[in-house]
C-alpha positions in Angstrom: 161.4 94.6 87.3 163.2 91.6 88.6 161.5 88.4 89.7 162.8 89.1 93.3 161.1 92.5 93.3 157.9 90.9 91.9 157.8 88.5 94.8 158.3 91.3 97.3 155.4 93.4 95.9 153.1 90.3 95.8 153.9 89.5 99.4 153.2 93.0 100.5 149.9 93.1 98.7 148.5 89.8 99.9 145.5 90.5 102.1 145.0 87.2 104.0 147.1 85.3 106.6 148.8 82.0 106.2 146.6 79.0 107.1 148.5 77.8 110.2 147.6 76.2 113.5 147.3 79.8 115.0 144.9 80.7 112.2 142.6 77.8 113.1 142.8 78.5 116.8 141.8 82.2 116.3 139.1 81.1 113.8 137.4 78.8 116.3 137.6 81.4 119.1 136.1 84.0 116.8 133.3 81.6 116.0 132.7 81.0 119.7 132.7 84.7 120.3 130.2 85.1 117.4 127.8 82.7 119.2 128.2 84.0 122.7 128.5 87.6 121.6 125.2 87.5 119.8 123.6 85.9 122.8 125.2 88.5 125.1 123.9 91.4 123.1 120.4 90.1 122.3 119.6 88.5 125.7 121.9 89.9 128.4 121.9 93.4 127.0 118.2 93.1 126.0 118.9 94.4 122.5 116.8 91.7 120.9 117.7 89.7 117.8 116.7 92.5 115.4 118.5 95.3 117.3 121.6 93.2 117.6 121.5 92.5 113.9 121.4 96.2 113.0 124.3 97.1 115.3 126.5 94.2 114.3 125.7 94.6 110.6 126.8 98.2 110.8 130.0 97.4 112.6 130.7 94.6 110.1 130.4 97.0 107.2 132.7 99.5 108.8 135.4 97.0 109.4 135.0 95.7 105.9 135.6 99.2 104.5 138.9 99.4 106.5 139.8 95.9 105.3 139.3 96.7 101.6 141.2 100.0 102.0 144.3 98.4 103.3 147.0 97.5 100.8 148.2 94.4 102.7 147.3 91.9 105.4 146.9 93.6 108.8 146.1 91.0 111.4 144.1 93.3 113.7 141.8 94.5 110.9 141.5 91.1 109.3 140.5 89.2 112.5 138.1 92.0 113.5 136.3 91.5 110.3 136.2 87.7 110.9 134.7 88.2 114.4 132.0 90.6 113.1 131.2 88.4 110.1 130.9 85.5 112.5 128.3 87.3 114.5 126.4 88.6 111.4 126.4 85.1 109.8 124.9 83.7 113.0 122.3 86.5 113.1 121.2 86.1 109.5 120.5 82.4 110.1 118.8 83.1 113.5 116.6 85.8 112.0 115.4 83.6 109.1 114.6 80.7 111.5 113.3 82.5 114.6 111.7 85.6 113.1 110.7 84.5 109.6 109.8 80.9 110.3 112.1 79.2 107.8 113.2 75.7 108.8 116.9 74.9 109.5 116.8 72.5 106.5 115.6 75.2 104.2 118.2 77.8 105.4 121.0 75.1 105.2 120.1 74.4 101.5 119.8 78.1 100.7 123.2 79.0 102.3 124.8 76.0 100.8 123.5 77.0 97.3 124.7 80.6 97.8 128.2 79.3 98.8 128.4 77.1 95.7 127.3 80.0 93.5 129.9 82.2 95.0 132.6 79.6 94.3 131.4 79.2 90.7 131.5 82.9 90.1 134.8 83.2 91.9 136.4 80.5 89.7 134.9 81.9 86.5 136.2 85.3 87.3 139.6 84.5 88.7 140.3 81.0 87.3 141.3 79.9 90.8 139.8 79.5 94.3 143.2 80.0 96.0 142.7 81.1 99.6 146.4 81.7 100.3 146.8 84.6 97.8 144.2 87.3 97.8 145.6 90.4 96.2 142.8 92.1 94.2 139.6 93.7 95.4 137.5 91.4 93.3 139.1 88.3 94.6 138.8 89.7 98.1 135.1 90.4 97.6 134.5 86.7 96.7 136.7 85.6 99.6 134.6 87.5 102.2 131.3 86.6 100.6 132.3 82.9 100.8 133.3 83.4 104.5 129.9 85.0 105.3 128.0 82.1 103.7 130.2 79.6 105.5 129.2 81.1 108.9 125.5 81.2 108.0 125.6 77.7 106.6 127.6 76.4 109.6 125.0 78.0 111.9 122.0 76.5 110.2 123.5 73.1 109.3 125.2 72.8 112.7 121.9 73.5 114.6 120.1 71.1 112.3 122.6 68.3 113.0 122.8 68.9 116.7 119.0 69.1 117.1 118.4 66.1 114.9 121.0 63.9 116.7 120.3 65.2 120.2 123.9 64.5 121.2 124.3 67.4 123.7 126.9 70.1 123.5 130.0 68.1 124.5 129.4 65.2 122.2 128.4 67.6 119.4 131.7 69.4 119.8 133.6 66.1 119.8 131.8 65.0 116.7 132.8 68.2 114.7 136.4 68.0 116.1 136.6 64.4 114.8 135.3 65.3 111.3 137.7 68.2 111.0 140.5 65.9 112.1 139.5 63.4 109.4 139.5 66.2 106.8 143.0 67.2 107.9 144.2 63.5 107.6 142.6 63.2 104.2 144.4 66.4 103.1 147.7 65.4 104.6 148.0 61.8 103.7 145.4 61.1 100.9 146.2 64.3 99.0 142.6 65.6 99.0 142.4 69.0 97.3 143.7 71.7 99.6 141.0 74.3 98.7 138.2 71.8 99.2 139.7 70.7 102.6 140.1 74.3 103.7 136.5 75.3 103.0 135.1 72.1 104.5 137.0 72.7 107.7 136.1 76.4 107.6 132.4 75.5 107.5 132.7 73.0 110.3 134.6 75.3 112.7 131.4 77.3 112.9 129.2 74.6 114.5 132.3 73.5 116.5 132.7 77.0 118.0 129.0 77.3 118.6 129.0 74.0 120.4 132.0 75.0 122.6 130.2 78.3 123.3 127.0 76.6 124.3 128.9 74.0 126.4 130.6 76.8 128.3 127.6 79.1 128.8 124.4 77.0 129.0 122.9 76.0 132.3 124.3 72.8 133.9 120.8 71.2 133.9 120.9 71.6 130.1 124.4 70.0 129.8 126.5 73.2 130.0 129.0 74.6 132.5 126.9 77.7 133.3 129.6 80.3 132.8 128.3 83.7 131.9 128.6 84.9 128.4 130.3 88.1 129.7 133.1 86.1 131.2 133.5 83.8 128.1 133.6 86.8 125.8 136.2 88.6 127.9 138.5 85.5 128.2 138.2 84.6 124.5 138.7 88.2 123.3 141.8 88.6 125.5 143.2 85.4 124.1 142.5 86.5 120.6 144.1 89.9 121.1 147.2 88.1 122.4 147.4 85.9 119.4 146.7 88.8 117.0 149.5 90.8 118.6 151.8 87.8 118.1 150.8 87.6 114.5 151.4 91.3 114.0 155.0 90.9 115.2 155.5 87.9 113.0 154.1 89.8 110.0 156.5 92.7 110.7 159.4 90.2 110.8 158.4 88.9 107.4 158.3 92.4 105.9 161.7 93.1 107.3 163.1 90.0 105.8 161.5 90.7 102.4 162.7 94.3 102.5 166.3 93.3 103.4 
C-alpha cells in the first residue's frame, strides 16, 4: 500500500473536524444553545431539571451511538453530539448544585480532576492527546469524555467566577473573550503547546456561551436583553444548521480531492 493511499484512508477515517474559525463559532453557539435550551425545557416547557436531564441524556446517548458507528467525520452528526453534550454537561453541574446541594467550588474541583484523569488515561493509552486526528474508537471515547467534562467544568467554574466577581453578563462575556484571545495570542506568537491551548479555550467557551445566552435572555432589570429563549434557540439553531451545511459541502470537496 503506497504512502499516498495511506493518507487517503487516514483522512477518510478521521472522526473530528479541523479546528478553524468556523469550528469555534459553532462551538460557542452550541454552548449558548446548551444554556438556553436547558432553560427552555426545564422552565418554559415545565419539564423541570430532572425531567430535562433524562430526556437530554437519552438523546445524547442516541447521537453518540450514531457518531461511534460512523466511519468518518460527518458534520451533522458530530455537531449534534456537541449540542447534546453541551446541554448534558450543563445539567450535570446544575443537578449537583441545585438538587444535591454541592457548592460550585466543589463541583469545579471534581470536574477539573475528572478532566485531568481523562487526559492522563488518554495519554497513557494513546501516547498522544492530539485533537486533530481521532481515528479509533478508544481515542474517540477519550475525546468525548474530555468534552463532556469540559462542559461540566465550564458550567461550574464559569458560574463560580461570575457569581464571585459579580460583573454582570456583558462584562463576564467580555472577560472570557479576552482570556480566550490571550490564549490564542500565546499559542500563535509565544508557541504555547497547541493541545493545551485548545483545551483551555474549549473549557472557556462554555462560560462564554452561557454568559452570551444569559445576556440575551435575562430580564433587562437583571442586566439582560429580555429576548425569549425560544427565539434565541431558533436563531442560533438556524445559524448552526447553515454553518454545518457549509462544512458538509466543504467536507465533500475534500473527499473528492483525495479520491481524485
